[in-house]
N, C-alpha and C positions, 0 to 999 in steps of 0.2 A: 504494500499499500505506500501511495505516496506521503504527502504532507498537507497540511492547512495552512494557507496563507494568511498570515496576520495583517491586522489594520484594515486595509481597502477591502472592499467587496460584501461590507453589511451595510444596507440602506435603510434608514429609518424614514417613514412615509406614513403620514396620518394614522398613528398607532398601529402601524405594521412594520416589520423589519423582514426584510429580504435579504436572503443571503445568495449572491451572485453565484452562478455556476461553476465559475473558476477558483472559488475559495478552497475546495476540496481537490485533490489532483490524485488521481491513479494512473501511474505510469504504463499500464496495461492498457492500450488502444483498444476501445469498444468495450470494456469493462465497465457496465453500468453501476452507479452507487445508489444505495439506499440510505435515508436519513433517519435520525432518531434524536429526540431531545429530552432532557432530564434536568431536574434540579440536584446538584452536586453530581455524584456517580451515578446512580440509577434511581432517583426518587421521582416519581410521576409529578408531571407539572400540576400548579394548582389550576382550578378551574377556569380563573380569568386570564390564563395564558392558552392560547390554542397555537397549535403547529400543524401546518399542512406539509408532510414530508416531501409530496410529490413536486411542489412548486416552491419548497424551500422559504415558506412565508411563516411567520409569527405574527398573531394578533393580540393586542393586549386589552383588555375590558376590565380593570380593577373596580371595584365597588366604591360608590361615592365616599370620599374621604379617605380612602386606603391610600397611604403613602409608603409604599414598599418597594424594594429592589431586591431582585434575587439573582443569584449566580446560576445561569443556565448553560448546559453542556450540551454541545451539537456533535452528533457522532455520525461519521460516514463510514458506511461498511461496504465492502466489494464482495464479488461472488465467491471469493476464496475463503471469506469470513474475516479478513482483516480490517482492521478499522483505524482510523485516525479521528481525533476530536478537536474543538476547540471551544472556549468558555468566553461569556461575555455577561454584562450585568441588564437586566430587563430595565427598561426606560422608567 
């Protein structure tokens, strides 16, 4: 498995975070990546954070008055079972 590009490639727009398709790279040409997201290592995301793995998009809809930020881990898996991850704070 390749690596995760840090910095650029994460775009926040209207309470949505979009991960550009070149943030995670698999050196095996044509090997499709599958994505998953967690809080920390493997904790399920809270209900106010939605992740669309097909389009690599997060949406954030915290309850009124909720002011919190969580550490989110995005994992890219290839067909061989190898993975690479990157972390960010929710907005």
